C-alpha positions in Angstrom: 89.7 78.5 77.6 88.3 75.8 80.0 86.5 74.1 77.1 84.4 77.2 76.3 85.0 79.6 73.5 83.7 82.9 72.0 80.7 82.7 69.6 82.5 83.5 66.2 79.5 85.6 65.1 79.9 88.2 67.9 82.9 89.9 69.4 81.9 90.8 72.9 82.9 90.8 76.6 79.5 89.5 77.5 80.1 86.0 78.7 76.5 85.1 77.8 77.7 84.6 74.2 79.9 81.7 75.4 78.8 78.3 74.2 80.0 74.9 75.5 82.2 72.5 73.6 80.6 69.0 74.1 82.3 67.0 76.8 82.6 63.3 76.1 84.9 60.4 77.0 86.2 60.5 73.4 86.9 64.2 73.2 90.4 64.5 71.6 91.1 67.8 73.4 90.4 66.2 76.8 92.4 63.1 76.0 95.4 65.3 74.8 95.2 67.4 78.0 95.2 64.3 80.2 98.1 62.7 78.3 100.2 65.9 78.2 99.7 66.6 81.9 101.1 63.1 82.8 103.9 63.4 80.4 105.1 66.6 82.1 104.5 65.0 85.5 106.7 62.1 84.5 109.5 64.5 83.3 109.4 66.5 86.5 109.5 63.4 88.7 112.4 62.1 86.7 114.3 65.3 87.3 113.5 65.2 91.0 114.8 61.6 91.1 118.1 62.5 89.4 118.5 65.7 91.5 118.2 63.7 94.7 121.2 61.6 93.7 123.4 64.7 92.9 122.8 68.2 94.1 119.4 67.9 95.7 118.6 71.6 95.2 115.8 71.6 92.7 113.1 69.9 94.7 111.2 73.0 95.7 111.2 74.4 92.1 109.9 71.0 90.8 107.3 70.9 93.5 105.9 74.3 92.5 105.5 73.0 88.9 103.9 69.8 90.2 101.5 71.7 92.5 100.3 73.8 89.6 99.7 70.8 87.4 98.0 68.6 90.0 95.8 71.5 91.1 94.7 72.1 87.5 93.9 68.4 87.1 91.9 68.3 90.4 89.9 71.2 89.2 89.2 69.5 85.9 88.8 65.9 86.9 88.4 65.7 90.7 90.1 62.5 92.0 93.0 61.5 89.8 96.0 59.2 89.8 98.6 60.8 92.0 102.3 60.0 91.7 104.8 61.2 94.3 108.0 59.8 92.7 109.4 58.6 89.4 109.8 54.9 90.4 106.2 54.7 91.7 104.9 56.1 88.4 107.0 53.7 86.3 105.8 50.7 88.3 102.1 51.6 88.7 101.0 53.9 85.9 98.8 51.2 84.3 97.3 50.0 87.6 97.1 52.9 90.1 93.6 54.0 91.3 92.4 57.5 91.7 93.5 59.4 94.8 90.9 61.5 96.6 91.3 65.2 95.7 91.4 66.3 99.3 94.4 64.0 99.9 96.1 65.4 96.9 95.5 69.0 97.9 96.7 68.4 101.4 100.0 67.1 100.1 100.3 70.0 97.7 99.8 72.3 100.7 102.8 70.8 102.5 104.9 70.9 99.3 104.1 74.6 98.8 104.7 75.7 102.4 108.1 74.1 102.2 108.8 75.8 98.9 107.8 79.2 100.2 110.5 79.0 102.9 113.1 78.0 100.2 112.4 80.1 97.1 113.7 83.6 96.5 111.7 86.8 97.3 111.9 88.5 93.9 110.0 89.8 90.9 109.1 86.7 88.9 109.8 87.0 85.2 108.5 83.7 83.7 108.5 84.9 80.0 112.2 85.8 80.0 113.5 82.2 79.3 113.1 78.6 80.5 115.3 79.2 83.5 113.1 82.1 84.6 110.0 79.9 84.3 111.6 77.1 86.3 113.2 79.1 89.1 109.9 80.5 90.4 109.7 83.1 93.3 108.0 82.8 96.6 105.0 84.7 95.2 104.3 82.0 92.7 104.1 79.4 95.5 102.0 81.8 97.6 99.4 82.3 94.8 99.3 78.6 94.0 98.7 77.8 97.6 96.1 80.5 97.9 94.3 79.1 94.9 94.2 75.7 96.5 92.9 77.2 99.8 90.1 79.1 98.0 89.1 76.1 96.0 88.8 74.3 99.3 86.7 77.1 100.7 89.5 78.2 103.1 89.5 81.8 102.2 90.8 82.9 105.6 94.0 80.9 104.9 94.4 82.3 101.4 94.1 85.9 102.6 97.5 86.5 104.2 99.3 84.8 101.2 97.7 87.1 98.7 98.2 90.2 100.9 101.9 89.4 101.0 102.1 89.2 97.2 100.4 92.6 96.8 102.4 94.2 99.6 105.7 93.1 98.1 105.0 95.5 95.2 106.7 93.6 92.5 103.7 93.8 90.2 101.4 96.7 89.2 97.9 97.0 87.7 98.4 98.1 84.1 95.9 100.6 82.7 93.8 99.1 79.9 90.6 100.2 78.1 88.2 97.3 78.8 85.3 99.7 78.7 85.4 99.6 74.9 84.7 96.5 72.8 87.5 94.0 73.1 90.1 94.1 70.3 93.0 91.9 69.2 95.7 94.1 70.5 94.2 94.2 74.0 94.2 90.4 74.3 97.8 90.2 73.0 99.2 92.8 75.5 96.9 91.9 78.4 99.4 90.0 80.5 102.7 91.8 80.2 105.5 91.5 82.8 104.2 94.3 85.0 101.0 92.3 85.6 102.2 88.7 85.1 103.3 86.7 88.0 103.4 83.3 86.4 102.6 82.2 82.8 103.9 80.8 79.5 104.1 81.9 75.9 101.6 80.5 73.5 103.0 79.7 70.1 99.6 79.6 68.4 98.1 82.6 66.6 94.4 82.5 65.7 91.8 79.8 65.8 89.7 79.3 62.7 86.4 79.6 64.4 87.3 82.7 66.5 87.4 86.2 65.1 90.0 87.5 67.6 93.6 86.6 68.2 94.2 84.4 71.2 96.4 86.0 73.9 100.1 85.5 73.2 100.6 84.6 76.9 98.8 81.9 78.8 98.4 83.6 82.2 98.5 81.3 85.2 98.8 84.1 87.8 98.4 87.8 87.4 98.2 90.7 89.9 94.7 91.5 88.7 93.7 88.0 89.7 95.4 88.5 93.0 93.4 91.8 93.7 90.1 90.2 92.8 90.9 87.0 94.8 91.8 89.1 97.9 88.5 91.1 97.4 86.7 87.7 97.4 88.5 86.7 100.6 87.7 90.0 102.3 84.0 89.6 101.4 83.9 86.1 102.8 85.5 87.4 106.0 82.8 90.2 106.2 85.2 93.0 105.4 83.0 94.5 102.6 84.7 98.0 102.7 88.2 96.4 102.0 86.7 94.3 99.3 85.0 97.3 97.6 88.3 99.2 97.7 90.2 96.5 95.8 87.4 96.1 93.3 87.4 99.8 92.6 91.2 99.8 92.1 90.9 97.1 89.4 87.8 98.7 87.8 89.5 102.1 87.6 92.7 100.7 86.1 90.8 98.8 83.5 88.2 101.5 82.7 85.2 99.3 83.7 82.2 100.4 85.6 80.8 97.3 87.3 77.5 97.3 89.0 75.8 95.4 91.8 77.2 94.0 95.0 80.8 93.0 95.6 80.6 89.5 94.2 78.6 90.6 91.2 81.3 93.2 90.5 84.1 90.7 90.9 82.3 88.4 88.4 81.9 91.1 85.9 85.5 92.2 86.1 86.8 88.6 85.8 84.6 87.9 82.9 85.9 90.9 81.0 89.5 90.8 82.0 90.5 87.3 83.0 88.4 85.1 80.6 91.6 83.7 79.1 93.4 83.2 82.4 93.9 79.8 84.0 92.0 80.9 87.1 88.7 81.6 85.4 87.2 78.1 85.5 88.2 77.4 89.2 86.7 80.8 90.1 83.4 80.0 88.3 83.2 76.7 90.1 83.8 78.0 93.6 81.5 81.0 93.1 78.7 78.7 92.1 78.3 80.3 88.7 79.5 77.7 86.3 76.3 75.7 85.9 74.2 78.8 85.0 76.7 80.7 82.9 78.1 77.8 81.0 74.7 76.1 80.8 75.9 72.7 82.1 74.7 70.2 84.6 76.4 69.8 88.0 78.1 66.6 86.9 79.7 68.4 84.0 81.8 70.6 86.3 84.2 67.7 86.2 85.5 66.5 82.9 85.3 62.8 81.8 88.2 60.5 82.2 89.4 59.8 78.6 88.1 56.4 77.4 91.7 55.5 76.4 92.8 55.8 80.1 89.9 53.6 81.2 91.0 51.0 78.7 94.6 51.3 79.7 94.1 51.1 83.4 91.4 48.8 84.7 91.5 50.4 88.2 90.4 53.8 86.9 86.8 54.7 87.4 84.8 57.2 85.4 83.3 60.4 86.7 79.6 60.4 87.3 77.4 61.2 84.2 79.7 60.0 81.5 
C-alpha cells in the first residue's frame, strides 16, 4: 500500500481519506522491506552464479526478477547499494556505498533489453505456480522497462513497449462495477488472470485497522495499468485524442465516469482501480501528485534508510530529512 492505508472509519474510493503512516529510520515495516529485498536479491544472485557454472540458461529470467526488485527499491529509497553478482555481495555487503539511481536504472535497461530478446512471447500466468512466476514472458520485461522509462521521464521510449503488450492481445480489460462503493469481493477478484500480467498471491487476509479485505493478489503489472500508462505516454507526446480513447475504454469497462482533462481522468481511474497495485506510488511521484495527495514533504517521497543498515554499514548515508 506504499505506506498509506484506508481510514478505517470510512470505506471509500476517495483517496482524500488516505492518511500517512509515519516514516522514520526505526519504522519496522521499512526495515523489514529493506531486509527482505536484499535477502531475495542474494538468493537470485546465488542462483545466477550456480547457473553460470552449469546450464547458463536462467540468466534472463533472474534478471527480470532483479530488475523489478531494484526498480521498486529505487522508487522507495533512491540511491541504494547495488550488487551485480553473488561474490561481490558476499564480500562487500557491509561496506558498499550507495550507487546513484540513474546508474542502476541504466544497467536495468540493458538487462531488460537482452531479456526481451530471449524470453517467450506468450500469455504470462504468474499465479499458476512458482515456475510460471519465474519463467516470465516478454511482456513482463517490456512493462518493467516501460515503467523504468516513465519514471525517468522517457515516455517516448515507453510508448512502443506498452503498445506491443496491448497489441499482443494476451490480456483483456475485465468488466467491473467501480461506479458503486468498493466492496470486499471486488478487491479480491480485481486482478484475475485475464487482467494480470505479473503478480503474486498474498497469503494474508484482513488487517485489523482496515474494514475491507486486502486483495488476494499483489498486482505488479496489469492490462488496466498498461492502458492508463499508454494514455499518459500519448498525452506527453501531444496525442490527446489517442489518450482520451484509451481512458474511455478503461472507464467504460470499470463503470466509472471520470471528469476533467486527460491527466485528471487518469488519476481518478488509478485511484479507484489501482490503489493496491505496485505501480500506484511510482505513478503518483512522476505525476507530481504525491506531496499534495499524501500530505507529505518533498523529502518524504524517498523513504529513510533503516537505522540498522546505517549501523551495519558505515559507508551508507541517510536520505535527506531523516
